[in-house]
C-alpha positions in Angstrom: -3.2 -12.1 18.5 -0.8 -10.2 16.3 -3.1 -7.1 16.2 -3.0 -6.9 20.0 0.7 -7.3 20.0 1.1 -4.5 17.5 -1.3 -2.3 19.6 0.7 -3.0 22.7 4.0 -2.2 20.8 2.5 1.1 19.6 1.3 2.0 23.1 4.7 1.3 24.5 6.1 3.9 22.0 3.5 6.4 23.4 2.0 7.1 20.0 -1.0 9.3 20.3 -1.6 11.2 17.0 -3.2 9.3 14.2 -0.4 10.4 11.8 2.2 9.1 14.2 0.2 5.8 14.5 0.1 5.4 10.7 3.8 6.1 10.4 4.7 3.6 13.2 2.4 1.0 11.7 4.0 1.4 8.3 7.5 1.2 9.8 6.5 -2.0 11.6 4.9 -3.6 8.5 8.0 -2.7 6.4 10.2 -4.4 9.0 8.1 -7.4 9.6 6.3 -8.1 6.4 6.5 -7.6 2.7 7.4 -4.0 1.7 4.5 -2.1 0.1 3.9 1.3 -1.4 1.0 3.6 -1.4 0.3 5.8 -4.4 -2.2 8.5 -5.0 -4.0 8.3 -8.4 -6.3 11.1 -9.4 -9.2 10.6 -11.8 -8.0 11.5 -15.3 -9.2 14.7 -16.9 -12.3 14.0 -18.9 -13.4 11.0 -16.8 -15.1 13.0 -14.0 -18.5 11.5 -15.1 -17.1 8.1 -14.0 -16.3 9.0 -10.4 -18.2 6.1 -8.9 -16.5 3.6 -11.2 -13.1 5.2 -10.6 -13.5 5.0 -6.8 -14.5 1.3 -7.0 -11.1 0.5 -8.6 -9.5 0.6 -5.2 -11.2 -2.6 -4.2 -11.4 -4.2 -7.7 -9.4 -7.4 -7.6 -8.9 -7.6 -11.4 -7.6 -4.0 -11.4 -5.3 -4.7 -8.5 -3.9 -7.8 -10.3 -3.3 -5.6 -13.4 -1.4 -3.1 -11.2 0.7 -6.0 -9.7 1.5 -7.1 -13.3 2.6 -3.6 -14.2 4.9 -3.5 -11.2 6.5 -6.8 -12.2 7.0 -5.6 -15.8 8.6 -2.4 -14.5 10.9 -4.2 -12.0 11.9 -7.2 -14.2 14.6 -5.3 -16.2 16.2 -4.0 -13.0 16.6 -7.5 -11.6 20.2 -8.7 -11.7 20.8 -11.7 -14.0 21.4 -14.9 -12.2 24.3 -17.1 -13.5 
């Protein structure tokens, strides 16, 4: 149901190009849901022989959890102290 609503919303904005669609979708998701970021990670030099393993990290739940933990560690010191 939500997907159809989003598609209708996008069509009402007369979005045609895929890049425009992606930008509008991101804008919508940022406004309605949890903010997210997309980063590009290149395979490290010297690890080219592990291309398949590297590409599989994108869907690896354990790896994604490790990345989430890294984000928390990075953001924690910036959090204002609660009194």
